[in-house]
C-alpha positions as CSV (number, residue, x, y, z in Angstrom):
1,M,-83.2,-39.6,-46.6
2,T,-80.4,-37.1,-46.8
3,T,-76.8,-38.3,-46.6
4,T,-74.1,-35.9,-45.3
5,A,-70.5,-36.9,-45.1
6,T,-68.4,-34.8,-42.8
7,A,-65.0,-36.2,-43.7
8,T,-62.5,-33.6,-44.9
9,T,-60.2,-36.0,-46.8
10,Q,-58.1,-35.1,-49.7
11,S,-59.7,-35.5,-53.1
12,I,-59.3,-38.9,-54.8
13,W,-58.2,-37.0,-57.9
14,L,-55.3,-35.5,-55.9
15,D,-54.4,-38.9,-54.3
16,L,-54.1,-40.4,-57.8
17,L,-52.3,-37.4,-59.4
18,G,-49.6,-38.8,-61.6
19,A,-51.1,-42.3,-62.0
20,E,-52.1,-43.7,-65.4
21,V,-55.5,-45.3,-66.2
22,R,-55.2,-48.1,-68.7
23,Y,-57.5,-50.7,-70.2
24,Y,-56.4,-54.2,-71.1
25,D,-58.0,-57.0,-73.1
26,A,-57.9,-59.8,-70.6
27,A,-59.0,-62.7,-72.8
28,G,-61.9,-60.7,-74.1
29,V,-62.7,-58.9,-70.8
30,R,-62.0,-55.2,-70.9
31,T,-60.1,-54.6,-67.7
32,R,-59.3,-51.2,-66.0
33,S,-56.0,-50.7,-64.2
34,I,-54.8,-47.6,-62.3
35,E,-51.0,-47.8,-62.2
36,A,-47.8,-46.0,-61.3
37,G,-44.1,-46.7,-60.9
38,T,-41.6,-49.3,-62.0
39,G,-40.0,-52.3,-60.5
40,E,-41.5,-55.5,-59.1
41,T,-45.2,-55.6,-59.8
42,V,-47.8,-55.3,-57.0
43,I,-51.4,-55.8,-58.0
44,M,-54.1,-54.6,-55.6
45,L,-57.5,-56.3,-55.5
46,H,-60.5,-54.6,-53.9
47,G,-63.5,-56.2,-52.1
48,I,-66.8,-57.4,-53.5
49,G,-68.9,-54.5,-54.9
50,G,-65.7,-52.4,-54.9
51,H,-63.5,-50.8,-57.5
52,A,-59.9,-49.8,-58.2
53,E,-60.2,-46.5,-56.3
54,A,-60.4,-48.4,-53.0
55,F,-56.6,-48.2,-53.2
56,A,-56.5,-44.6,-54.3
57,R,-54.3,-43.7,-51.4
58,N,-51.8,-46.4,-52.1
59,V,-51.0,-46.5,-55.8
60,I,-48.8,-43.4,-55.9
61,P,-46.9,-44.1,-52.6
62,L,-46.3,-47.8,-53.5
63,G,-45.4,-46.7,-57.0
64,E,-42.3,-45.0,-55.5
65,Q,-40.9,-48.5,-54.8
66,F,-42.9,-50.8,-57.2
67,N,-44.9,-51.1,-60.3
68,A,-48.2,-50.6,-58.5
69,R,-51.5,-51.5,-60.1
70,S,-55.0,-51.4,-58.7
71,I,-57.5,-53.1,-60.9
72,D,-61.3,-53.4,-61.2
73,Y,-61.5,-57.2,-61.2
74,Y,-64.0,-59.2,-63.2
75,G,-67.5,-57.7,-63.3
76,H,-66.6,-54.7,-61.1
77,G,-66.2,-51.0,-61.7
78,F,-65.4,-50.5,-65.4
79,T,-64.2,-54.0,-66.0
80,G,-66.5,-56.1,-68.0
81,N,-67.6,-59.7,-67.8
82,N,-68.1,-62.4,-70.4
83,G,-71.1,-64.1,-68.9
84,K,-69.2,-66.5,-66.7
85,P,-70.5,-66.8,-63.0
86,F,-68.8,-65.0,-60.2
87,T,-66.8,-67.9,-58.9
88,K,-63.3,-68.6,-57.7
89,D,-62.3,-70.0,-61.0
90,T,-63.6,-67.1,-62.9
91,Y,-62.0,-64.5,-60.7
92,V,-58.6,-66.3,-60.6
93,Q,-58.5,-66.9,-64.4
94,H,-59.4,-63.2,-65.0
95,L,-56.5,-62.1,-62.9
96,I,-54.1,-64.4,-64.8
97,D,-55.6,-63.2,-68.1
98,F,-55.0,-59.6,-67.0
99,M,-51.4,-60.4,-66.1
100,D,-50.8,-62.0,-69.4
101,A,-52.4,-59.0,-71.3
102,A,-50.1,-56.6,-69.3
103,G,-47.0,-58.7,-69.8
104,I,-46.7,-59.5,-66.1
105,K,-45.0,-62.8,-65.5
106,K,-45.1,-62.6,-61.7
107,A,-46.6,-60.2,-59.1
108,H,-47.1,-59.6,-55.5
109,L,-50.8,-59.5,-54.6
110,I,-52.6,-57.3,-52.1
111,G,-56.1,-58.4,-51.7
112,E,-58.7,-56.7,-49.4
113,S,-61.8,-58.7,-48.4
114,L,-62.9,-60.8,-51.4
115,G,-59.8,-59.6,-53.1
116,G,-57.8,-61.4,-50.5
117,W,-59.7,-64.6,-51.2
118,I,-58.9,-64.2,-54.9
119,A,-55.2,-63.6,-54.1
120,A,-55.0,-66.6,-51.9
121,W,-56.5,-68.9,-54.5
122,T,-54.3,-67.5,-57.2
123,A,-51.3,-68.4,-55.1
124,I,-52.7,-71.9,-54.8
125,D,-53.7,-72.5,-58.4
126,H,-50.8,-70.5,-60.0
127,P,-47.9,-70.5,-57.6
128,E,-45.4,-69.6,-60.3
129,R,-47.2,-66.3,-61.0
130,V,-47.3,-65.1,-57.4
131,G,-44.6,-63.5,-55.2
132,K,-45.9,-62.5,-51.8
133,V,-49.6,-62.3,-50.7
134,I,-50.9,-59.6,-48.4
135,Y,-54.3,-60.9,-47.3
136,T,-56.0,-57.8,-45.9
137,V,-59.1,-58.5,-43.7
138,G,-59.7,-61.3,-46.2
139,A,-62.9,-63.2,-46.9
140,H,-64.2,-66.8,-46.8
141,L,-62.1,-68.3,-43.9
142,Q,-63.5,-71.6,-42.7
143,V,-61.4,-72.6,-39.7
144,P,-62.2,-73.8,-36.2
145,I,-63.3,-70.9,-34.0
146,D,-65.3,-70.4,-30.8
147,E,-69.0,-69.7,-30.9
148,A,-68.7,-66.1,-29.8
149,T,-66.3,-65.3,-32.6
150,K,-68.5,-67.2,-35.1
151,A,-71.5,-65.1,-33.9
152,K,-69.6,-61.8,-34.5
153,T,-68.7,-62.9,-38.0
154,A,-72.2,-64.0,-38.8
155,A,-73.6,-60.7,-37.5
156,G,-71.2,-58.6,-39.6
157,M,-71.7,-60.6,-42.8
158,G,-75.4,-60.6,-42.2
159,E,-75.5,-56.8,-42.2
160,L,-73.4,-56.7,-45.3
161,V,-75.8,-59.0,-47.1
162,R,-78.8,-56.9,-45.9
163,L,-77.3,-53.7,-47.1
164,S,-76.3,-55.2,-50.4
165,K,-79.8,-56.6,-51.0
166,Q,-81.3,-53.2,-49.9
167,F,-79.4,-51.5,-52.7
168,M,-80.2,-54.1,-55.3
169,A,-83.9,-53.8,-54.5
170,E,-83.9,-50.0,-54.4
171,P,-80.8,-48.4,-56.0
172,S,-80.1,-45.0,-54.6
173,R,-77.3,-42.7,-53.4
174,E,-78.6,-43.0,-49.8
175,H,-78.3,-46.8,-50.0
176,V,-74.8,-46.5,-51.4
177,Y,-73.9,-44.4,-48.4
178,E,-75.3,-46.9,-46.0
179,R,-73.4,-49.7,-47.5
180,L,-70.2,-47.6,-47.5
181,R,-70.6,-47.0,-43.8
182,W,-70.3,-50.8,-43.1
183,L,-66.7,-50.6,-44.3
184,F,-65.4,-48.1,-41.9
185,H,-64.7,-48.0,-38.2
186,K,-65.3,-44.2,-38.1
187,P,-67.5,-43.4,-41.2
188,D,-67.8,-39.7,-40.4
189,R,-64.0,-39.5,-40.4
190,D,-63.3,-41.4,-43.6
191,I,-66.3,-41.1,-46.0
192,S,-66.3,-38.0,-48.2
193,E,-69.1,-36.8,-50.4
194,E,-66.7,-37.5,-53.3
195,L,-66.4,-41.2,-52.4
196,I,-70.2,-41.6,-52.2
197,D,-70.6,-39.8,-55.5
198,L,-67.9,-42.0,-57.1
199,R,-69.5,-45.3,-56.0
200,W,-73.0,-44.1,-56.9
201,A,-71.8,-43.2,-60.4
202,L,-70.1,-46.6,-60.8
203,Y,-73.2,-48.5,-59.5
204,Q,-75.5,-46.5,-61.8
205,A,-73.3,-47.4,-64.8
206,A,-73.7,-51.1,-63.8
207,L,-77.4,-51.1,-63.3
208,G,-79.1,-53.9,-65.3
209,K,-75.8,-55.8,-65.6
210,P,-75.0,-59.0,-63.6
211,N,-74.4,-58.0,-60.0
212,P,-71.5,-59.8,-58.2
213,A,-73.0,-59.0,-54.8
214,S,-75.8,-61.4,-55.7
215,S,-73.3,-64.2,-54.8
216,L,-73.0,-63.0,-51.2
217,G,-74.1,-65.8,-48.9
218,D,-73.6,-68.5,-51.6
219,V,-70.0,-69.3,-50.7
220,K,-68.0,-72.1,-52.3
221,D,-64.2,-72.8,-52.2
222,E,-63.8,-71.5,-48.7
223,L,-60.3,-71.3,-47.2
224,T,-60.2,-74.3,-45.0
225,P,-57.2,-75.5,-42.9
226,E,-56.4,-78.0,-45.7
227,T,-56.6,-75.3,-48.4
228,L,-54.6,-72.8,-46.4
229,A,-51.8,-75.4,-46.0
230,R,-51.4,-75.4,-49.8
231,I,-50.3,-71.8,-49.9
232,K,-46.6,-71.8,-50.4
233,A,-46.1,-68.1,-51.1
234,P,-45.1,-65.9,-48.2
235,M,-48.3,-64.5,-46.8
236,L,-49.0,-61.5,-44.5
237,F,-52.2,-61.5,-42.6
238,L,-52.9,-57.8,-42.4
239,W,-55.9,-57.2,-40.0
240,T,-57.7,-54.5,-38.1
241,D,-59.1,-54.3,-34.6
242,H,-62.6,-53.4,-35.8
243,N,-63.1,-55.5,-38.9
244,P,-66.9,-56.1,-39.2
245,S,-66.6,-59.5,-40.8
246,Q,-63.7,-62.0,-40.1
247,Q,-62.4,-61.4,-36.6
248,V,-58.8,-61.1,-35.4
249,A,-59.2,-64.4,-33.6
250,T,-60.3,-66.1,-36.8
251,A,-57.4,-64.7,-38.8
252,K,-54.9,-65.8,-36.2
253,V,-56.2,-69.3,-36.3
254,A,-56.1,-69.3,-40.1
255,M,-52.5,-68.1,-40.3
256,S,-51.4,-71.0,-38.2
257,Y,-52.2,-73.3,-41.1
258,V,-50.2,-71.3,-43.7
259,P,-46.5,-72.5,-43.9
260,N,-44.9,-69.1,-44.3
261,A,-47.3,-66.6,-42.7
262,E,-46.7,-63.3,-40.8
263,W,-49.0,-61.0,-38.9
264,A,-49.7,-57.2,-38.8
265,L,-52.5,-55.3,-37.1
266,I,-53.8,-51.8,-37.8
267,E,-55.7,-50.3,-35.0
268,D,-58.6,-47.9,-35.1
269,A,-59.7,-49.3,-38.5
270,G,-62.5,-51.3,-40.0
271,H,-62.7,-53.0,-43.4
272,W,-60.7,-50.5,-45.5
273,P,-57.4,-50.0,-43.6
274,Q,-55.6,-49.0,-46.8
275,W,-57.9,-46.0,-46.9
276,E,-58.4,-45.4,-43.2
277,H,-54.7,-45.3,-42.3
278,P,-52.9,-45.2,-45.7
279,D,-49.4,-44.1,-44.4
280,L,-49.2,-47.0,-42.0
281,F,-50.7,-49.4,-44.5
282,N,-48.2,-48.3,-47.2
283,T,-45.3,-48.7,-44.7
284,I,-46.3,-52.2,-43.6
285,V,-46.7,-53.3,-47.2
286,T,-43.4,-51.8,-48.4
287,D,-41.5,-53.2,-45.5
288,Y,-43.0,-56.7,-46.0
289,L,-42.4,-56.8,-49.7
290,K,-38.9,-55.5,-49.5
291,K,-37.9,-57.9,-46.8
292,P,-35.8,-60.8,-48.2
């Protein structure tokens, strides 16, 4: 199979021009951070199977207003793991360990997909360390929804599980490309050859190591109404009109349980709005974080 991306997007290297790549010892886990700027700290958390470059189009623009950091979280990208399972407690503790290693007392969190789930749980378990949360097409919502919405979510997640298992069974650049396509509303517009090559290189470097995608479908610590009600931090539900997993209807039900929640929608986007429409994403984020 031959993959051909037709997107003419700017190089990731140019998007990140001026950023710094640093490694921290987060309680024994070597952790990669791409960072820029000064001021209040904003930490960006990618989705499962992702990496810090998921926010390549956001670090420098957000760095104009904040100390912006996009990290490879536990077991992803060039961040290591210490043999602990890929669970809520492990992810949350790793984020706190990273903050301690970087000297960050408190941070705003932007979490996309599984990163949103990690951000939400960090706000619950460590409220003193979290400012605002931007829960972007977040994962693991378990709230009352109608059967049609439930079916759409199941279909989208089922496809992600299939594509992930396909890659794990037969690692190849072609299967990386197929899994990448799941993320985007318009793959031919937003996927460049460089993005495919980057993810394939990262996945090749991780072959033979514990794969966090193996935990897909084995969900614990879901965000239920009771759990969501425990989030005291201000929380923006930032969604898209073509998210392939959790639907708009689900997100709106979920936000009704959060004491201090707001809503924003990016149209013509799938599961990576920070990449698909970066200017709008960066504006929404900046306005929300700067608002008293």
